[in-house]
N, C-alpha and C positions, 0 to 999 in steps of 0.2 A: 919558586921563585922565579928562575929565566926570564918569565914572560910576564910579572905583573912594571918593568919597569916598562918596556915598549907598546906593556901596555896602558902606561899612565906619560907618555910622552904619546905617544899615536891618539890623547883623547884630546891633553892641550894643542895637542899643534891643532884638532879639530874648533878644541874651540879659539883659538885666534881664529882657520880662516871664519867663522859662523860670528866672530865678532869684528874685522874689515867690515859685514859684509853688515850689520848689526847696524854702525857709526856710519855707514855709507847709509844708514834709511831703509833699510830693508828686514820692515818688524818681524818677516818670516824666521827671519836667520835668529833673531833672539831671541821668538817665539822657541824653536830653536835647543840653543842657550838657555829659554828654562827648560826645556823637557830632560835634558842631560844633569838637572842638580838642583832641581826645584827636592826628589827626594836626599838627598843629602843635608840642603836647607829644611827641609820638615825637620828630620833624623835633629840635628842640631836645638832648632826650638824649642821642641819638646823633652829633649835631656835637658834643658835648662830649664823652662815655665811647668811643667811635669804636667802640661796641658793640652790637650788636641783640642780645644777652637783655638789659647792662644796661639797656638803653634801655628795651626793655618793664618789666623790670621798676622804673624811675622812675618812665614814664608811668603804673602801678599806683600805688604808691606816692602820687603828686601828685595825682591823683585822689583819691582814700582823703583823706587831711588836707585837702585839699577841701572833702571830704563832711564830715571831722569839725570841721570848723571853720567852716562854709557859715552858719550863725548870725552868727560874729565877721563876717562880712565886710560893709560900711558903703558900698560900690560908692563908694568915696575915687578909686577907678580902676578901669578897664576888668574888667569880667570875667577876658577873656584875661588881658588884663596880670597879674592879682590867679596867676593859675596857673601864665603863663610861668614867675614868682616862684619858684613852689612847689614848681618842676618846679628851678631853676634851681639851687635849694639841694640840692636831692633829690644835682642830680649832682655838684654841689663834695664831698655827703658820699661823694657814690661815690667819687671819684677821690682823696682824702684816703685813707678804709679803705682802696682800691687799696694807693696807695704805702707803706705800715701793712707792709702785707701782706707786700709785694715786700722791702719792707728786713728785715722780720722773716728773711722764707725764705732771705732773702741770710748773712743774720751765722747761722743755723742747716745751712749747710752746709759740708761735712765737711772741712778742709781737706784740704792736700796737705804734705805734707814731702819734706824730699830726703835724701838717702841719711845724710847730717848728722847728720839728723834737725827742721833746722829749717825753718821756714814756709816754702816754695816760693815765695808771694807778695807773704812781707814779708821785707823784712833785719832781722835780730836789732834795729838801732838803732832800732827803727820802735815795738817791747815798750819799748824803755829812755825815749822820748820824758820831754824835762821835766815834771816836776807845776808848775811857777811857768808854762811854756805854756801849760800845758789851764787855767793859771788864768787866764789874760790872758783865751781866748780865748771861755772864760765870761762876765766879765766885761764884756769888747765884744759878745758876744749880748746879755746883760741890756739895753746901751747901746742898743744897733741895739732891741731889744722896745723898753724903753722908747720909745724916740723913736715905734715906731712907733705906739705908747695914742696918743701925743699927736696926734698926724696927725688934720685935719680927715676926719670920717666917711667923704666922700665921697673922699678919695687914700687912706684907711686900705681904705677895700673894692679899690678900682681895685690899690692897688699888692700887696694880696693878691690878690687874680684871677691879675696879670702875672706878681711874678714867685714868687709861692710858689708857687699852685696852675698855673702852669705858660699860661695859655689864652689863645690869641689874643685882639686888638683885636676883631676879627667877633665870636667869641664872646661877652665883655665887652659888647663889645652889647644883643648878646641881654640878659644879665644887667640889665642898666643899665636897658636904654632910651634909652642915653644914645649922643653922635654920639661916633663916633671921635675926630674933632679936639680934642670936651672930653675925652676917655678919655685921648688922650697926650698931656691939659695937663695935665691930672692929678695922672697919673703921673709927667712931667718934675720937678713942683713936690712930689712927694710922694718922689722918690728924690735932688732935692737937700735937703730936709728928711735924710733919713737918712744921706745921703755927711757934711752939716756934724754932726754927731752922728755918726761916726767921727773925723770930725778935729780933731771936740774934746774926745775919747778919747784920741788917741794923741798931743797935745799936748797931755795931759793927766796922760800918760806920760811923756814926752819931762821936762817939765820936775822931773818926779820922782828922774828917774834922775840 
């Protein structure tokens, strides 16, 4: 334990030295930074996407983004933390695109019909769903979205990562750099706020009946 802190300090000092050279246009210094951090970046991407191919592409995209924005980096955080966050954002985008693609593929699948000509997997009644019920769902979705938009940034981020993107607490901790207890606390408060918005929505609807 006593050697870990000095080693981390030495690593960050090496990062700062290489970063200064890289920002001055030394490509070899940036390549050295890549060598120091690519394993951690790849590991994060692999844990988030569970795909070696995606993780490899995310690692390349991460360091390309870092290089393109190198002069914008002011050293307010450690270089490793900055690159880690870039990687997490690329991984999140990849996960979201994957879900969209999977949903689109599911919708394009050829439906199966029964001998009577009805869809095998969907009762006829499903296609005649009441328009008022659809409108109510849309209004509820809008109310939830508005409530989510009003959440403090830290609460909203945790809610989106856990309940929308489906990340584990461990993955969220890697993305945000926060402890798991802190993440759970913020998620609990975010869910309470959204539940209150849902309750207000239904109470409003009941009063209008």
